[in-house]
C-alpha positions, 0 to 999 in steps of 0.5 A: 472408313474413308480413303482419299486419293493423292491429287486433286480429283473430280469424283462422280460418286464421291464427296469432294473436299479440299481436293480430296475424294473421300469414298466410303468402303463397306457399303455393297450398294455404292456404286463404282466410283470413277475419279480423274487426276488433274493433270493425268495423261490418261482417265484412271480406271474405275474401281468397283467398291461394291466387290470389295468384301465387307468383312474379313473375319472368319477368313484364314491366310496361308502365311509363310512361316520363316525357317530359323537359321540353324547354322550357328546352332550349338552341337549338342551331341554327347562327347564320346569318352575313349578307353584303350589299353596297351599291354606290354612287359615292363621295362627293366628301368622306369623313370616315374618322374619322367612319365609322371607329369601330373602324378605318380605312386610307388608302392612298398619302398621299404615296408608294405605299406610305404606309398611315395608319390609326385610331390604336391600331388595326390591324384592317384588313389589306392586300395587294397583288400587283403594282407600285402607283403613286400618283395624285390621284383626285376623291373626298377623304378626311380624318381626325383620328385617325390613325397615322402621320399625325395629321390630314389635312383632304383628301387625293385621293391613292390608289394603283393597279395596272396589269397584268391579274391583279394585285389588291388584298386587303382583310381585316376581322374579323368576328364574330356582332356585325353590322358595316359594311365600307367599301371604296373602289376605282378603275377606268380603262378595265379590267374588274375583279372584286371579291369578297367572302368570309366565312371560315366559308362562312355566307353566300354570297360577294358578286361584282360585275364592274366594266366601266370606259369612264372613270375611275369610283371605287365605293364598296362597303358590306358589312353582315356578321356570321359563325356564330361569332367570330374570323372574317374578311371578305375582299374582293379586287379583281382586274384581270381585263382591259383596258389601264388600271387598278385602284386602292384608296383607302380602307376603314373598320370600324364 
């Protein structure tokens, strides 16, 4: 291998060709080459080429590994779900159109199988085990954007079941955006169990036991969100003991 000097030189041990000093690297016996640059103020120091290693194979080099910049790395922490509940008494009058911006449902307007809901919406799903009956309760419900009955100023009708083990189940759609779901129930001389559950399990279930020694109509308001889209909130209202009844009046989603 040959290496050039960048100015006209005279070399004691090198080969001068047109102003270049050519020297051989890798030959251990080659003596030091002292070269002189024309016009330089002082002589350049001698380079001992004999001390240069002839072969670098097998040598290891500790090269610093660059640290990646993680400032813009995506946050892969799972989004926590939310399920909180507030229980209170159902108000005397309730406007389902006003509180159910996404959907609402009322049960038992004229007969036990009647279900009225927000026109064009079918988000709230309901199921019941056992035979339903209709009753006129204390709270009233009204709406102005319903189907199949478009408008009802106020109705006190609702539905109920009496056999131990029978239950109502209401399902609301839930995603990562926080929503408010409400359910209006009834209990009369029974013990009932209410359980709310997010389908992806991203928040603990809500449990409540209701012991009624008279006719009561609790309202449950759930604030909820899931850790991923396309999930559901399922509320199950079960008659666990007693000779009375549990009932379902209405539900809404906002």
